[in-house]
ROMI-495274 format. One line per 8 residues: number of its first residue (from 1); their letters; for each residue x, y, z of N, C-alpha, C. Coordinates in Angstrom, 2 decimals, padded with zeros to 5 digits. Layout:
# residues N
NUM) a) X/Y/Z/X/Y/Z/X/Y/Z; ...;
END
This chain:
# residues 150
1) mperptts) -017.53/-011.57/081.75/-016.78/-011.40/080.53/-017.59/-011.99/079.37; -017.76/-011.24/078.23/-018.56/-011.76/077.11/-017.84/-012.92/076.41; -018.66/-013.80/075.89/-018.14/-014.96/075.17/-017.73/-014.57/073.76; -016.57/-015.07/073.28/-016.10/-014.78/071.93/-016.77/-015.72/070.95; -017.22/-015.21/069.81/-017.81/-016.11/068.80/-016.75/-017.05/068.25; -017.18/-018.25/067.88/-016.25/-019.24/067.36/-015.98/-019.06/065.88; -016.87/-018.43/065.15/-016.64/-018.15/063.73/-016.82/-016.66/063.49; -016.15/-016.16/062.50/-016.22/-014.73/062.21/-016.67/-014.52/060.78;
9) svpsrrtv) -017.53/-013.51/060.57/-017.94/-013.19/059.21/-016.95/-012.22/058.55; -015.98/-011.74/059.32/-014.96/-010.84/058.80/-013.77/-011.67/058.34; -013.31/-011.50/057.08/-012.17/-012.29/056.62/-010.90/-011.92/057.38; -010.03/-012.89/057.53/-008.77/-012.64/058.23/-007.87/-011.77/057.36; -006.89/-011.16/058.01/-005.90/-010.34/057.29/-005.19/-011.17/056.24; -004.87/-012.42/056.56/-004.19/-013.32/055.62/-005.05/-013.55/054.38; -006.36/-013.74/054.56/-007.26/-013.96/053.41/-007.31/-012.73/052.52; -007.46/-011.55/053.14/-007.53/-010.31/052.36/-006.25/-010.09/051.58;
17) lglagags) -005.10/-010.25/052.22/-003.82/-010.05/051.53/-003.61/-011.09/050.44; -004.03/-012.31/050.67/-003.89/-013.36/049.66/-004.71/-013.05/048.42; -005.95/-012.58/048.61/-006.79/-012.23/047.47/-006.23/-011.03/046.72; -005.71/-010.05/047.44/-005.12/-008.88/046.79/-003.90/-009.29/045.97; -003.09/-010.17/046.49/-001.91/-010.65/045.77/-002.29/-011.42/044.52; -003.35/-012.23/044.59/-003.79/-012.99/043.42/-004.26/-012.06/042.32; -004.98/-010.98/042.69/-005.43/-010.01/041.69/-004.27/-009.29/041.04; -003.26/-008.93/041.82/-002.08/-008.25/041.27/-001.33/-009.15/040.32;
25) aaaltaca) -001.19/-010.43/040.67/-000.49/-011.37/039.79/-001.24/-011.53/038.47; -002.57/-011.57/038.53/-003.35/-011.69/037.30/-003.17/-010.46/036.42; -003.16/-009.28/037.03/-002.98/-008.05/036.26/-001.61/-008.00/035.61; -000.57/-008.41/036.32/000.77/-008.43/035.75/000.89/-009.44/034.63; 000.25/-010.59/034.79/000.31/-011.62/033.76/-000.33/-011.13/032.47; -001.38/-010.32/032.58/-002.08/-009.84/031.39/-001.19/-008.98/030.51; -000.18/-008.33/031.08/000.69/-007.47/030.28/002.09/-008.05/030.10; 002.32/-009.30/030.52/003.68/-009.82/030.51/003.95/-010.80/029.39;
33) gddasttg) 002.94/-011.20/028.60/003.15/-012.23/027.59/003.87/-011.71/026.37; 004.19/-012.64/025.44/004.77/-012.24/024.17/003.74/-012.52/023.09; 004.06/-012.20/021.84/003.11/-012.32/020.74/002.49/-013.71/020.64; 003.28/-014.75/020.72/002.77/-016.10/020.49/001.92/-016.61/021.64; 002.16/-016.16/022.85/001.48/-016.75/024.00/000.03/-016.34/024.11; -000.39/-015.24/023.51/-001.75/-014.79/023.69/-002.57/-014.79/022.41; -002.04/-015.26/021.32/-002.80/-015.28/020.08/-004.05/-016.11/020.29; -005.19/-015.55/019.90/-006.45/-016.22/020.09/-007.15/-015.78/021.37;
41) stggtgsa) -006.45/-015.12/022.25/-007.06/-014.59/023.46/-007.82/-013.34/023.10; -008.82/-013.02/023.88/-009.61/-011.86/023.57/-009.63/-010.82/024.66; -008.82/-010.96/025.65/-008.79/-009.97/026.71/-010.09/-009.90/027.48; -010.84/-011.01/027.55/-012.04/-011.05/028.35/-013.25/-010.47/027.68; -013.24/-010.20/026.41/-014.37/-009.59/025.74/-015.18/-010.57/024.92; -014.88/-011.84/024.96/-015.63/-012.82/024.20/-014.74/-013.58/023.26; -015.32/-014.54/022.58/-014.55/-015.39/021.69/-014.34/-014.71/020.35; -013.11/-014.75/019.85/-012.82/-014.21/018.53/-012.68/-015.32/017.52;
49) tpvdagpv) -012.86/-016.56/017.95/-012.75/-017.69/017.07/-014.11/-017.94/016.42; -014.17/-017.96/015.09/-015.45/-018.15/014.43/-016.06/-019.51/014.77; -017.35/-019.51/014.95/-018.09/-020.75/015.17/-018.41/-021.33/013.81; -018.16/-022.62/013.60/-018.36/-023.24/012.29/-019.82/-023.65/012.12; -020.70/-022.66/011.95/-022.12/-022.92/011.75/-022.58/-022.35/010.42; -021.66/-022.30/009.45/-021.97/-021.72/008.16/-021.64/-020.24/008.15; -021.81/-019.59/006.99/-021.44/-018.18/006.89/-022.36/-017.30/007.73; -021.79/-016.23/008.23/-022.53/-015.24/009.00/-022.73/-014.01/008.12;
57) dagpvedl) -023.96/-013.54/008.04/-024.30/-012.35/007.25/-023.92/-011.13/008.07; -022.94/-010.37/007.58/-022.47/-009.18/008.28/-023.14/-007.91/007.77; -024.10/-008.05/006.88/-024.86/-006.89/006.41/-024.63/-006.59/004.95; -025.33/-005.59/004.45/-025.20/-005.22/003.04/-023.85/-004.58/002.75; -023.27/-004.97/001.62/-021.97/-004.43/001.24/-022.04/-002.92/001.01; -023.20/-002.41/000.57/-023.32/-000.97/000.33/-023.24/-000.15/001.62; -023.45/-000.79/002.78/-023.33/-000.08/004.06/-021.88/000.11/004.50; -020.95/-000.53/003.78/-019.53/-000.40/004.08/-018.85/000.34/002.93;
65) pvgsavkv) -018.61/001.64/003.09/-018.01/002.42/002.00/-016.61/001.90/001.63; -016.26/002.02/000.35/-014.93/001.62/-000.12/-013.88/002.40/000.68; -012.86/001.67/001.14/-011.78/002.28/001.91/-012.05/002.36/003.40; -013.17/001.84/003.85/-013.49/001.91/005.28/-013.54/000.50/005.87; -013.74/000.45/007.18/-013.78/-000.84/007.88/-014.80/-000.77/009.00; -015.21/-001.94/009.45/-016.18/-002.06/010.53/-015.83/-003.26/011.40; -016.20/-003.20/012.65/-016.03/-004.32/013.56/-017.35/-005.09/013.60; -017.29/-006.41/013.46/-018.48/-007.25/013.44/-018.43/-008.21/014.62;
73) drdgvqav) -019.54/-008.31/015.34/-019.69/-009.28/016.43/-021.11/-009.81/016.32; -021.25/-010.91/015.58/-022.58/-011.43/015.27/-022.56/-012.95/015.23; -023.54/-013.56/015.85/-023.72/-015.01/015.81/-022.45/-015.78/016.18; -021.72/-015.31/017.18/-020.52/-016.00/017.63/-019.28/-015.72/016.81; -019.38/-014.83/015.82/-018.23/-014.48/014.99/-017.83/-013.05/015.28; -016.54/-012.87/015.56/-015.98/-011.53/015.73/-014.94/-011.34/014.66; -015.00/-010.19/013.99/-014.05/-009.90/012.92/-014.00/-008.39/012.70; -012.93/-007.95/012.06/-012.88/-006.61/011.51/-012.89/-006.80/009.99;
81) vsrpdpdt) -013.73/-006.03/009.32/-013.97/-006.21/007.88/-013.73/-004.88/007.19; -012.99/-004.92/006.08/-012.79/-003.71/005.29/-013.17/-003.98/003.83; -013.36/-002.91/003.11/-013.74/-002.97/001.69/-012.73/-002.17/000.88; -011.68/-002.85/000.37/-010.64/-002.15/-000.37/-011.10/-001.62/-001.73; -012.06/-002.29/-002.36/-012.61/-001.82/-003.64/-014.08/-002.22/-003.71; -014.82/-001.75/-004.71/-016.26/-002.00/-004.74/-016.67/-003.48/-004.71; -015.83/-004.37/-005.23/-016.22/-005.77/-005.34/-015.53/-006.70/-004.33; -014.77/-006.14/-003.40/-013.96/-006.97/-002.51/-014.14/-006.56/-001.05;
89) vvafspvc) -014.28/-007.56/-000.18/-014.19/-007.35/001.26/-013.13/-008.30/001.81; -012.45/-007.86/002.85/-011.46/-008.71/003.54/-011.76/-008.64/005.02; -011.49/-009.75/005.72/-011.77/-009.81/007.15/-010.58/-010.39/007.90; -010.46/-009.97/009.14/-009.38/-010.43/010.01/-009.92/-010.65/011.42; -009.22/-011.44/012.18/-009.52/-011.56/013.60/-009.28/-010.19/014.23; -010.14/-009.77/015.14/-009.93/-008.49/015.80/-008.94/-008.57/016.97; -008.37/-009.74/017.18/-007.47/-009.94/018.32/-006.05/-009.51/017.96; -005.54/-008.53/018.70/-004.16/-008.08/018.48/-003.21/-009.20/018.89;
97) phqgcmvt) -002.26/-009.56/018.01/-001.34/-010.64/018.33/-000.33/-010.29/019.43; -000.27/-009.04/019.84/000.68/-008.65/020.88/000.21/-009.10/022.27; -000.97/-008.68/022.68/-001.45/-009.00/024.02/-002.89/-009.47/024.06; -003.52/-009.62/022.92/-004.88/-010.16/022.89/-005.99/-009.14/023.06; -005.69/-007.86/023.02/-006.74/-006.84/023.08/-007.47/-006.81/021.73; -008.64/-006.23/021.73/-009.44/-006.18/020.51/-009.17/-004.88/019.74; -008.72/-005.03/018.49/-008.44/-003.86/017.66/-009.74/-003.23/017.19; -009.66/-001.96/016.82/-010.81/-001.25/016.29/-010.41/-000.49/015.03;
105) preelyvc) -011.34/-000.35/014.08/-011.06/000.45/012.90/-010.94/001.92/013.28; -009.92/002.58/012.76/-009.74/004.01/012.98/-009.11/004.59/011.73; -009.82/005.51/011.09/-009.38/006.14/009.86/-008.99/005.08/008.84; -007.74/004.95/008.48/-007.34/003.97/007.48/-006.52/002.84/008.07; -006.77/002.53/009.36/-006.00/001.50/010.08/-006.91/000.72/011.02; -006.39/-000.40/011.49/-006.92/-001.04/012.69/-005.92/-000.69/013.78; -006.42/-000.25/014.93/-005.55/000.17/016.02/-005.89/-000.60/017.28; -004.85/-001.06/017.97/-005.04/-001.73/019.24/-005.10/-000.66/020.34;
113) pchssqfd) -006.17/-000.62/021.12/-006.30/000.41/022.14/-005.37/000.19/023.34; -004.82/-001.01/023.50/-003.99/-001.30/024.67/-002.57/-000.74/024.55; -001.93/-000.95/023.39/-000.54/-000.53/023.24/-000.26/000.16/021.91; -001.32/000.55/021.20/-001.25/001.35/019.97/-000.61/000.66/018.77; -000.60/-000.67/018.73/-000.16/-001.34/017.50/-001.12/-000.94/016.38; -000.60/-000.84/015.16/-001.41/-000.45/014.01/-001.29/-001.49/012.91; -002.42/-001.73/012.22/-002.48/-002.76/011.18/-003.14/-002.20/009.94; -002.69/-002.66/008.78/-003.24/-002.25/007.49/-004.67/-002.78/007.34;
121) lttgevla) -005.58/-001.93/006.85/-006.98/-002.32/006.68/-007.18/-003.46/005.68; -006.39/-003.48/004.62/-006.65/-004.46/003.56/-005.79/-005.72/003.64; -004.68/-005.65/004.35/-003.80/-006.83/004.43/-003.68/-007.40/005.84; -004.03/-006.60/006.85/-003.85/-007.02/008.23/-002.41/-006.94/008.70; -001.52/-006.50/007.82/-000.09/-006.43/008.13/000.17/-005.41/009.23; 001.10/-005.75/010.13/001.46/-004.83/011.21/002.24/-003.65/010.61; 001.81/-002.44/010.94/002.46/-001.23/010.45/003.27/-000.55/011.54; 002.85/-000.73/012.79/003.56/-000.16/013.93/003.33/-001.05/015.14;
129) gpartgle) 004.39/-001.30/015.89/004.35/-002.20/017.03/003.87/-001.53/018.29; 003.86/-002.33/019.32/004.75/-003.43/019.65/004.39/-004.79/019.03; 003.22/-004.95/018.43/002.92/-006.23/017.77/003.98/-006.50/016.71; 004.37/-007.77/016.59/005.39/-008.15/015.60/004.81/-008.92/014.42; 003.56/-009.33/014.54/002.90/-010.06/013.45/001.56/-009.40/013.16; 001.04/-009.67/011.97/-000.22/-009.08/011.55/-001.43/-009.80/012.11; -002.60/-009.30/011.73/-003.86/-009.89/012.15/-004.13/-011.17/011.36; -004.77/-012.12/012.00/-005.09/-013.40/011.37/-006.26/-013.24/010.40;
137) prparveg) -006.07/-013.64/009.12/-007.16/-013.50/008.13/-008.36/-014.39/008.46; -009.53/-013.93/008.07/-010.78/-014.68/008.20/-011.43/-014.75/006.82; -012.13/-015.83/006.51/-012.82/-015.92/005.22/-013.94/-014.88/005.13; -013.99/-014.18/003.99/-015.03/-013.18/003.75/-015.29/-013.09/002.25; -016.55/-012.82/001.90/-016.90/-012.67/000.49/-018.17/-011.84/000.38; -018.41/-011.35/-000.84/-019.65/-010.65/-001.14/-020.49/-011.59/-001.99; -021.73/-011.79/-001.55/-022.63/-012.67/-002.29/-024.04/-012.07/-002.22; -024.63/-011.82/-003.39/-025.97/-011.25/-003.41/-026.05/-009.90/-002.73;
145) grillg) -024.97/-009.11/-002.79/-024.95/-007.80/-002.19/-024.76/-007.81/-000.68; -024.47/-008.98/-000.10/-024.30/-009.12/001.34/-022.86/-009.52/001.66; -022.35/-009.09/002.79/-021.02/-009.52/003.26/-021.22/-010.79/004.07; -020.54/-011.85/003.64/-020.62/-013.13/004.35/-019.27/-013.46/004.95; -019.27/-013.82/006.22/-018.04/-014.21/006.93/-018.11/-015.70/007.23; -016.98/-016.35/007.00/-016.90/-017.78/007.32/-017.07/-018.68/006.13;
END
């Protein structure tokens, strides 16, 4: 009769089921929070909190047409930036306050790809839910023809 090995490289049924259950719980938790519980979260895509290392140059203001917006991820700073008029830029955290997904500029709005919340380009105000609050403002200015964040 062959000898049985004392250790196995194959995980037990209990281990496999336990890992599967942990993954399911994590997935459910990601969609179960409310607005306040996930603010500042980024849905695993990086930090949306600006690093306090001075202003970040987001590029020339002329590259951002009036009435449009762009997503910026540079030098540890993530933001969505719009240009409501020739002399003004405004910036917001790209983190949707509903579930922490990252919003993207689309036409004349910021839109959350996870649950379709919509936000005003110039004010960050929520226009359509499920988000109940607007995007968090970020410091932005035009200096020497450049967009500076922070």
